N, C-alpha and C positions, 0 to 999 in steps of 0.2 A: 616514351611515352609523351614526355612535352611535346614532342611535333604534334603528336597524333589531338590532345589537345589543344592546341593551337589551330590545326586545321578544321576541328569541329566547333571552336568558335570563328574560323573564317567563314565557314559553309553557315552555319548560323546568323551571321550578320548579313550573309548576301541573300538568304531565304526573308529576313525580316526588313531587309531594303527593297526585295522583289513584290511583298506584300504591302508595303508601304506605297511603291510606284503604282501599284496595283487600284489600293484604295483613291490616290488620287485623282485616277483617270475616270471617277466617276461622274455622273451630271453633276456634281458640284464642281469640277472641274472646268466643265462646260460653262455654267455660272459665272464663275470667277474669271476665267478666261474673257467673256464676253463683258463684263464689268471692267477688266484692263482696259480692254479695247476701245473704251467708252461708250458702250451701250448703256441707257440710262433708267433707271428702275419707272417706270408708270402703273399706276394703280387706276382697274377701270373705273369710270364714274358713271355712266350712262349704261340701262340695259343691254343695248347693243355691242358695247364692246366689253360688256361681264360674257356675253352669248359667244363674243366672238373668241375671247380667251378660251372659254370650255369646248372649242370645237379644235383647237390648233393641237398636234400633235405633241407629247411634254417631250422635256429634255431635248428638245431638235428645235434648230432656228428653221421659222418659216417666211416667207417672203411674201409679202402684201404690198399692196400699192393702194392709195387711201388719197384722194385729189390730187391722182396725177403724181404723186410722188411714191417711191420705193421705199417701203420699210423693212426692215428683218427683225422677227418678232422671237423670240425666246419665252413662254409661260414659263409661271410659278404660279401653276393651277392653286397649290398648298399655301401658297400664302396670298392669293385674290392680287396678285401683280404678273408684270410682263417685265423683261427687259427690252428694249428698243433702241434700235440704231440705222442708220443709215448705210448708205453704200459704201462710204470711206471707213465706217467703225467695221462692217462685215468685212471687208477687205483686210483692217488689221485683225481681226479675228482670226480669218482664215490664215494669216502669217503666222501669227503667232500659235496657233492651233498645231502646224507645219513643223515648227520649233520644238516644242514641245514632244512631237511626236519623234522627230529626230534625237532629241537630247534621251528620252526614254530609250529607244533602239541604240545608242550607243552605248548608254547605262548598261544593258542586255547584253549588248557584246563585253564590255570590259569585262562584266561578271563573269560570263562564258571563260575569257580569256583569264581570268584569274582563278578559274576552277582548273582549265585545263592546266595552267601550270602550277598549280597544287598537284593534282593528282602526279605529274612528271617529278614533282620532288619527293611525294611521298613514297615511289618507288626507287628512291635514288636514280633516277636519270634512267633508267634501264625499261621501263616497261614492265606491264604485268608479267609478263613470262622471264624475265630474265633477259640478261644481255646477250644482242646476237641474236635472238630467236627470229626467225625469218626473214632474215637479213641473206 
């Protein structure tokens, strides 16, 4: 009985970690990664900038060329601002995003391995049908 309760707690913990990882990967994750990569918060000051901000796809980085320079812009229309970075910041952002995805994949794999080993332990190492079935 104690083993069953511990198994339930472990499953519940895995579910909660999965939910937390899922919530962290929403658009706020993009915003946070952009800030960490060195993007700066810019508030539009003239009507042209405000109009441009409204045309950009939300929660997505867009490449813009202005005065012959390349910028990468992540709009935050809800707060009437944008995160702006250059090619170096964008490259850093891409590397951080890839590292985060690899980390999330490793976490999911570890959780699946843990669940698999827990299932093995629950059946006493014999499998669901008993020892030697199908061997």
